[in-house]
C-alpha angles and dihedrals in degrees: 000000000000127000115217138172125221124208091203132025088227086076087071116062114246095237091049093051095044092053087066094068134041097237095246093119115055094201091066092058114116088231091060100043095039090045091060089055098042097047102051102261097121119057132168091225087060093050102264123115114162115233109161121191123226139174114210137186104194105304093340118102109219101175139356144175132196105242140177135189104230126207092184139008100252120131096017104101091210100096117219100156089118090057091050091049092049092052091046091054088052090053095254132126114237094188144105098049132167115240126192107199142092110278117251090357120114093187126124115244145131116304105169101056114199142123094242142017094251092061090045090054091048089051092052091047089053091049093053093046091050092047089056092048092049090047092236116167100222147351124227136188116193132201097007126187115235093258093054092043090057091059094064104047093145092057122092109271122218132177140192136186122246128171118242136176119228130188097204089138093063098239112185099193143024089252091057089050091050091049090061092059130087109267094248092054092046092051092049092053092048090049092052092050091050090052090058093049091047089055090061095248121162117199123213119194111198139173117216093263090053096049122097122225088255091054090055091046091049092051092050091048089052090050091051092046093053095048092047091050091055094044092245129137114252106217103174115091131218087242089060092051089050090047091055091052091052103036100035103025099157094040094055115080127182128191109196123189112208140178120195089349094305120119111235101168141359148177130214122214137177120216125216129184095278104358136069116210121204112210119160138017136180140170134192092196132042106236119168113251095005096113092052093045095048100039103032118013095045089047092051091048090050091051091050093049094046098040096244112156100200137048120190107187096183138264129331127358121129086187087075091072093074088053097056103274117129130207113266127185118235125202136220134168130212134189130188113213094214111080115249099024094095089061091052091061099034096094091048090054093046091052091048093051092049092048092050092050091050090049093048092052093045091052092048088056085070095047114162090222123095094222107033120150116204109232 
């Protein structure tokens, strides 16, 4: 077996890479990761330099992980700015670091891709050895699934709380979902949906192969508008949006809100095997209830129609609780290459995990569902 690094995912054939995962998570697709690189979304001057890890035996890929050398912590959604500041005060450089994650995507998914645990462990060992050789300060893996998390028990463990929708009850319609809510929550959702209809809004739900070029351009313009309004840097290009529609047509989902044929707002989603992922939203006009309709209620209706059991609408947002989304813990792991530094941050991580668990349980005490047990 030979451990190698790859400065571009294009160095690994698409079919070879895609055999390493089961296709449940659209962000692991070669088309998605490679598309970010090919279409100008990842730039070294913005802190992203691809360096993917791979374990080979001849021409056979045994294990792999999407990796990036980071010169800052932007676009990660696992916030370690306090760590960087602490090391800077101590006269140490926190960057560069090696991150294993999907850029700009706070969604849980596989990170150590392999057919068996032994190859995953060999991959991780190769990553740590290479990090030492490259004199990198630390290695990070964000938004891990439970199986991947279990492979790095000696790494620092962090958590966060996101809000997800689950159809464990087997609802078959939006009305059945509403019936499970407390009356006040149900009435609020119905009121918000009426507001959108009263504003004369028509909603179009399109997969990538159903969307016109103008629909893709409209969604990208909405994305730019939203980021500019918040003073944030929009990093995804129109070419990347167009690429998703062409390369992943049934995984890409758009919800466009229109009046008199003009697009006023929209949301972009990616679909997995059993999960819908909400990613970007934008609006040119402030219409009551439109954000909730476009980003949440249309997504729930889509899941119910398509038989998807899980809806991950993205990071943050306590307001999602009242609309049927429950607090869910996410996982990440972190390892400092220099011996002893992990111990320095271990108590900080333990306190964070305990605080997030207390918060999750406190939020669940205000569950929108009539019959909600607190696990």
